N, C-alpha and C positions, 0 to 999 in steps of 0.2 A: 675703056677702063671706065668704072663709074664714077660722077663726077663729087667732089669731097664732100660740097655743101650743097646736094639735093635738097628741094624743098620736103620733108615729108608727108604723107599722104593724108590726108585731111581725116580726122577722126568722123565716124557717122552719128548721124544726131538719134539721139533716145527716142525712140517710140512710147505711145501712150499703151499700157498695158492691155490684154485682150479683155481684160474682165472690164475695165474703163470705158474701152472701146466700144462693148456693147451695152452698157450701162447708158452712154451718151445716145445711142442708136437707139434704145428703147423708149427714149423719151421725144422720138419721133425728129431726130436730126440728123444729118446727114455733113454739116459743115463744120469743123472744128481743126483747132490745130492737132495734127495726127503724130507729129516729132518735131525734136528741139534741140540746137547745140549753138553754142556762142555765135556761130559762125553761118550756119544754115538752118532754117526752119522748114518743114513739110507742112502744106495747108490743104487739108482736105475740102473741096467744094462739090459735093455730090458725087459725081464718078472720076472728077478730075482730082489729079494731085498736082499742086502748085509748088516749087521749089523756090524759094527766095534766099539767095546769096547774099550774107550781110557783111555790112561794111564795118570797120576799113581792110580787114582780110579776109576776103570773100577765098570760100576755096574751085578751085577750077571745075567744072561741070564733070562728072563721073556718075555715071548711073548706078554704080555700084553704092553711092551714099543714099539712095533712094529707094531701096527695096527694104520693104519689111520683115521681120523676124519669120522666121520659116515656118511655114503652116498659119500665117495671119489670114484673119476672115475676111479678106476685101483686096480686090487689083483695081487701080485705075485705068478706065478709058481712055483717058488724055493725060498727058504729064506734059508741063511746062516748066521752064528752068529760066529766072531771071535775076539781075543782080538788081538788090533794092536800090531806088532809087533811078533806074535806068529806065528809059523809054522804049526799047525792046527785049524781047523776049523769043524764047526757043522751043519748039515744039518736039520735045522728045518723042511723042507717040501721040496719035490723034491729030484734029484738027479744031481750028476755030474758037472761039474767044467765050461767048456766051453759055447760059446754061440757066437752069431752075433748082433752087434747092430747097431743102425743108430745114426748119429748125423750131422746136415745141411744136411738131406737126402744123405749122403754118408753112406757105410756100413765098420765096424771094427770089426776084429774078438778078441774076449777079453777071457781072461783065469783069474779066480779067484782061482786057486790052492794056496792055502797060502803059502807064501814064494816066490811068482812069480807076477811080476807087472802084474797088467789087461792088460795093452796094449794102455790105452787113458788116459789120463788127462783131463777129463771134465770141469776142472776149467780156461780150455784156449778157452774153444767152443766159446766166443765173440771174442776174439783175433783171431781164426780162421774165423768167421765170416767177422771182419774187412780186414783180407788180403784179404778174396775172393772179398769184393767191391773193391779193387786195383786192380785186374786181372793183377799180377805181368806176365811179359812174362818168367821170369826166378827168381828160389828159389835157394837160398842156406839154407840147413837146416842141421844146427850143433847141435851135441848131439841129433841124429833124433829119436833115439828108434825106433817106431815100425812106423813111418812115418806121423804120422796124419797131419801135417803141410804141408807135400809134397803131400800125396793125395790130401788134399784140395786144392793147388795150381795145380795141375795136372787136377783138375776138370774142373778149368776154362780156362786150355790150355799154361799153363806155362811148361816149362822145370826142372826139380829139380835135385839137386845134395845131397843127403841124407848121412851124414857122422855119424858113430856109433864106438865104438871099441868092440860092440856085435855083432857077425854074427849071433846069433839066434836073437837079437831084429830086425836086417835087414831083415832077411829072414821073420820074420813076417810081417815087413813092405810091402816087397814085393807080400806078400800073400795078403794085404790090396788094393795094385793098383790094382793086380788080380781081386780082390770081384767087385771094380769098374770099370772092363771094363777098365781100361788105359794102354796103350802099352809101356811096358818096354822100347824100345827103346829112348824112350823119357826121360828118366829117370836114373839116374845112380847112385848107392848105394857104398857108400867105407868105408870097415872096417878098419879104420884108427884111430889116436889120432890126434883129431881137431888140437891139436898145432902143429903139424906137417905138416898138411893139407894147414892151411892157408897158409903160408910163399910160398910153393910149388904151390897153387893157386894166388898169386901174381905175382910170378916169370912168369907164364904162361899166364900173361894178363888176367885171366879171373875176371869178372865183371858181376855183380846180380840186378836186379831189387829189390829184398827184400831176405833181410837176417832174418834168426831165429837162434837167441843164446840163450840157454834154457840148460845153464850146471847144471851138478849135483854138491852138496857141496863138497863132495869128491868123489874120484875114484882111485883105483890101476891101475897107467901106466903102461907102458910096459916096462921091463929093470929095475924096482923099480922106473920111475916116476911117483909118486902118483900125483894126482891132486886135489889141493884145491882152492877153489874157491876166496878168498883172496889175491893170492898170484898172481893167473891168470887171472883174470878178466881184468886188465888195459892193458895187452899186446895184448888179447882178441879182446877188444874192437877196437884198434888202427888197428889191421888188417883188422876188418870187414868194418872197416870206408874205407880201400882204396879200397875194393872189391865192394864197396857198389856205385851203378851208380847216376848219376845226378837225382834227383827228385824219386830216389828210397826211401826205407823204411826197418829200422831195428828196431827188436824186441828185446830187453835184458831182460831175466826174471829169477830172482833169488831166488831161493827158500832154502833161509838161514836164522834163525831166526835173526840174528843181523844186516841183511839188510836193510835197509826201503827206500821207494821211493826216499825220500829227499838225501840220500847216493849214489843212482845209478845217478840222477841228477848231482850232483856234481863232481862223476867221468867223465861222460859223456860229461859235456860244456867244460872243458879246453881241452880235445882231441879234439873237434870238432876247437875250436880257435886254436889250435894248426895247424890243417890239413887245415884251412882257409875253412871248409865247411857250410854254411849257412845250418840252419836247425832252426827247433820246435821240442820240446819234450812235450809229450802226455803221461798221467798216462796209462798203461795197461788196457784194457777191465774188467772188473769181470761181471759174469752172475748175474742176479738178485737174486738167490736161493743160493748164495755162499756167507757167512759171511766174513766181509773184514778181520778179524783175520786170515781166511783159506785160503789167495790170497799169492802168491808168490809176492815179489817187483816186480815190473815190470815199463818198459819204452818204449815207443815208437820213434824212432827216425825217423821224416821227411825233406829229402834231401830238401830245397828250391832253388835248382840251375837250 
């Protein structure tokens, strides 16, 4: 007898259209969000498909949920299934965890080992494209992680300063520079608390054409100085504006559920007024395949002096 209250099968995620897929690939990119639903997202990482079942009601592992539409122009060599937030994953096909991917024609090392950050945030792709169009001479990359913004800026000739508290992340960043034949002498990597580095840069009189401020929501700081974005964002913004050259650009990106675009703009405008900096604000750029609910709150600040 059929169980009267059997859980209905999960609905398959919505795949991006073939048109968008080909347009993304045409930019020299093979890592992006391939399909999405509220309970399951499918991420393409080069030749790998990673399925992340999202909490609190993840679907059961079902390979039928991972199949692209008939005739779709791609087939994964490796398929991973993982519950979001868990430190285990299953190989449904293929083996191993690491690979190299491309974004905007540049190469990045990726590690999909459960519990490890992959090493690239594809939802920032369009912001990196905008940064490339600005062709900055110098970039300050704060909370740099594996230095994707730094690699992009370096590829168009900028010198970069990449700051993060994680030595491992910065070493992965150095490797990304090497993958793209970017000479290390033009790029600096500081393992340091951003809160300490910003005033030091100001004292040294350093300024930059472009600044990326993409902090975590929470992190453990040195000597018990925990980092909480709601307490830290205003002083960091003030410090960044002091370091931003005339006609420079600043990207502020906050991946925190209670922060919206309007909240960021309301924080930034009074700081610009206080510093007497003429500027316009624009929303950060969203890749076409990423739902708005999956994007961090982000604002570009364009100095107009």
